[in-house]
C-alpha positions as CSV (number, residue, x, y, z in Angstrom):
1,M,-14.7,1.9,84.6
2,S,-15.2,-0.1,81.4
3,A,-12.2,-0.8,79.2
4,L,-11.6,1.7,76.4
5,R,-11.5,0.4,72.9
6,D,-8.4,1.3,70.9
7,E,-10.4,1.6,67.6
8,P,-13.2,4.2,67.5
9,A,-16.7,3.2,66.2
10,P,-17.5,4.3,62.6
11,A,-19.7,7.5,62.6
12,S,-22.3,8.6,60.1
13,T,-20.9,10.7,57.3
14,G,-23.8,13.1,57.7
15,G,-22.4,16.5,58.7
16,L,-18.8,15.1,58.8
17,D,-17.5,18.0,56.8
18,E,-18.8,20.5,59.3
19,R,-17.6,18.4,62.2
20,I,-14.1,18.3,60.7
21,L,-14.2,22.1,60.3
22,S,-15.5,22.7,63.8
23,T,-12.7,20.5,65.3
24,L,-10.0,22.1,63.3
25,Q,-11.2,25.6,64.2
26,G,-11.6,24.7,67.8
27,L,-8.0,23.3,68.0
28,H,-6.7,26.1,65.9
29,G,-3.7,24.2,64.7
30,R,-2.5,21.3,62.6
31,I,-4.3,18.1,63.4
32,A,-3.0,14.7,62.2
33,F,-5.3,12.4,60.2
34,S,-5.2,9.8,63.0
35,G,-6.1,12.5,65.6
36,L,-9.1,13.6,63.6
37,R,-10.2,10.0,63.1
38,R,-10.0,9.4,66.9
39,V,-11.6,12.6,68.0
40,L,-14.4,12.4,65.5
41,H,-14.9,8.6,65.7
42,A,-14.9,8.7,61.9
43,H,-14.5,5.8,59.6
44,P,-11.1,6.3,57.8
45,E,-12.6,6.1,54.3
46,S,-15.4,8.6,55.1
47,L,-12.9,10.9,56.7
48,S,-10.5,10.7,53.7
49,R,-13.4,11.6,51.4
50,S,-14.5,14.6,53.5
51,L,-10.9,15.9,53.8
52,R,-10.3,15.7,50.1
53,R,-13.6,17.5,49.4
54,L,-12.8,20.2,51.9
55,E,-9.3,20.6,50.4
56,R,-10.8,21.0,46.9
57,E,-13.2,23.6,48.2
58,G,-10.3,25.5,49.7
59,R,-11.6,25.3,53.3
60,I,-8.7,23.3,54.7
61,E,-5.0,22.8,54.0
62,R,-2.9,19.7,54.4
63,S,0.8,19.9,55.4
64,D,3.4,17.6,56.9
65,G,1.9,18.3,60.4
66,G,-1.6,17.4,59.4
67,Y,-4.7,19.5,58.5
68,R,-5.7,23.0,59.4
69,A,-8.8,25.1,58.7
70,L,-8.5,28.0,56.3
71,D,-12.0,29.3,57.1
72,E,-12.4,32.2,59.6
73,V,-13.4,30.8,63.0
74,P,-17.0,31.7,63.7
75,R,-17.9,33.5,66.8
76,G,-18.8,31.2,69.7
77,V,-16.5,28.4,68.6
78,P,-14.3,27.6,71.7
79,R,-10.6,27.0,71.2
80,A,-9.0,24.0,72.8
81,S,-6.6,26.3,74.6
82,D,-9.4,28.3,76.2
83,A,-9.7,28.0,80.0
84,L,-6.8,25.6,80.3
85,R,-5.9,24.5,83.8
86,P,-2.3,23.5,84.6
87,I,-1.9,20.2,86.3
88,A,1.8,19.9,86.7
89,Q,5.1,21.3,85.5
90,V,8.8,20.3,85.4
91,D,11.8,22.5,85.0
92,L,13.9,21.8,81.9
93,P,17.7,22.1,82.0
94,P,19.0,25.6,81.4
95,G,19.5,26.3,77.7
96,A,17.2,23.5,76.5
97,P,15.7,24.8,73.2
98,P,11.8,24.5,73.4
99,E,11.4,23.7,69.8
100,S,13.8,20.8,70.0
101,V,12.1,19.4,73.1
102,L,8.6,19.8,71.5
103,G,9.9,18.2,68.4
104,R,11.0,15.1,70.3
105,L,7.5,14.7,71.8
106,S,5.4,15.7,68.8
107,G,3.6,12.8,67.0
108,R,4.3,10.2,69.7
109,W,1.8,8.0,71.6
110,F,2.2,7.7,75.3
111,G,0.5,4.9,77.2
112,S,-3.3,5.4,76.8
113,L,-2.8,8.8,75.1
114,R,-3.0,9.2,71.4
115,W,-1.5,12.0,69.3
116,V,-3.9,14.6,68.0
117,G,-1.8,17.5,66.7
118,V,-0.3,21.0,67.3
119,V,-2.4,23.9,68.7
120,D,-1.3,27.4,67.7
121,D,-2.0,29.3,70.9
122,P,-1.2,33.1,71.2
123,S,1.1,32.2,74.2
124,G,3.0,29.6,72.2
125,R,2.8,26.3,70.6
126,L,1.0,23.5,72.4
127,L,1.0,19.8,71.7
128,A,-2.3,17.9,72.0
129,W,-3.2,14.3,72.9
130,A,-6.5,12.6,73.5
131,R,-7.4,9.6,75.6
132,R,-7.8,6.3,73.7
133,D,-11.5,6.8,73.4
134,G,-11.0,10.2,71.7
135,A,-12.2,12.2,74.7
136,G,-10.5,14.7,76.9
137,Y,-7.7,16.7,75.4
138,V,-4.5,16.9,77.3
139,L,-2.1,19.6,76.2
140,L,1.6,20.2,76.8
141,G,3.6,23.4,76.3
142,I,6.9,25.1,77.3
143,D,7.2,28.6,78.6
144,R,10.5,30.1,79.8
145,G,12.2,26.7,80.5
146,V,9.2,25.1,82.2
147,L,7.3,22.2,80.6
148,R,3.6,22.2,81.7
149,V,0.7,19.8,81.1
150,Y,-2.8,21.1,81.0
151,V,-6.4,19.9,80.8
152,R,-9.5,21.9,79.8
153,G,-10.9,23.8,82.8
154,D,-14.5,23.2,81.9
155,S,-14.7,19.5,82.7
156,S,-16.4,18.2,85.9
157,G,-16.8,15.1,88.0
158,D,-15.4,11.8,86.7
159,E,-14.3,13.6,83.5
160,T,-12.1,15.9,85.6
161,D,-10.5,12.9,87.4
162,E,-9.8,11.1,84.1
163,A,-8.4,14.2,82.5
164,E,-6.0,14.8,85.5
165,D,-4.9,11.1,85.4
166,S,-4.2,11.5,81.7
167,A,-2.2,14.7,82.4
168,Y,0.0,13.0,85.0
169,E,0.5,10.0,82.7
170,L,1.6,12.4,79.9
171,L,4.1,14.2,82.3
172,V,5.7,10.9,83.3
173,H,6.1,9.7,79.7
174,A,7.3,13.1,78.5
175,V,10.0,13.3,81.2
176,G,11.0,9.7,80.4
177,A,11.3,10.5,76.6
178,L,13.5,13.5,77.4
179,R,15.9,11.7,79.7
180,P,19.0,10.2,78.2
181,S,20.2,7.1,79.8
182,G,22.0,7.8,83.0
183,R,21.5,11.5,83.0
184,D,19.2,13.8,85.0
185,V,17.9,16.2,82.4
186,V,15.0,17.8,84.3
187,G,14.7,19.7,87.5
188,S,12.0,20.0,90.2
189,V,8.5,18.8,89.5
190,R,5.5,20.8,90.8
191,F,1.9,19.7,91.0
192,F,-1.0,22.1,91.0
193,A,-3.7,21.5,93.5
194,A,-7.2,21.0,92.0
195,G,-9.0,24.3,91.8
196,S,-6.0,26.3,92.8
197,P,-4.3,28.8,90.5
198,G,-0.9,28.2,92.1
199,P,1.5,25.3,92.3
200,S,2.0,23.2,95.4
201,P,5.5,23.1,97.0
202,A,8.2,21.8,94.6
203,L,9.1,18.1,94.8
204,D,12.6,17.1,93.8
205,N,12.6,14.9,90.8
């Protein structure tokens, strides 16, 4: 596999406004400038101009967490959280507040994974990263004391393998970021078999 470049190639500004809107509507959350730049392979100056124009038109809103779309999502636009497939999960210690845990992971880069933003899913808040080349979302969420990492379930072939590798990488870094020195702060780790809806037997962490 060829090496991935850390800096995306500049893209044509033609249709960039609509591509920004489509990305924000698909992720349905607050996306950082750097996340948009990486996912869209957009030149920073072109992206800044488009974002300012969309803000003036009242189609997007900027906040501390990034940008979000104000337009109604058109029918047929898939959400990033649609058809998510869990890859692995880890039990958090009893009483660990989800918002605090997510706050410690939000905005960070992990290995080859670059921060994208926050996805507002009906089931709860998800954090999103992309691989260094801007492809393949990997998402992380917490539900009832369990931290899970997900990939999109509509990938195939080599793309699936790369997405799963990225999810495992995210899990390792996330657990490391949450572990104070000398303390075990997480419980058992479970891995989900490819194509299986249920977890494999638990492995002690």
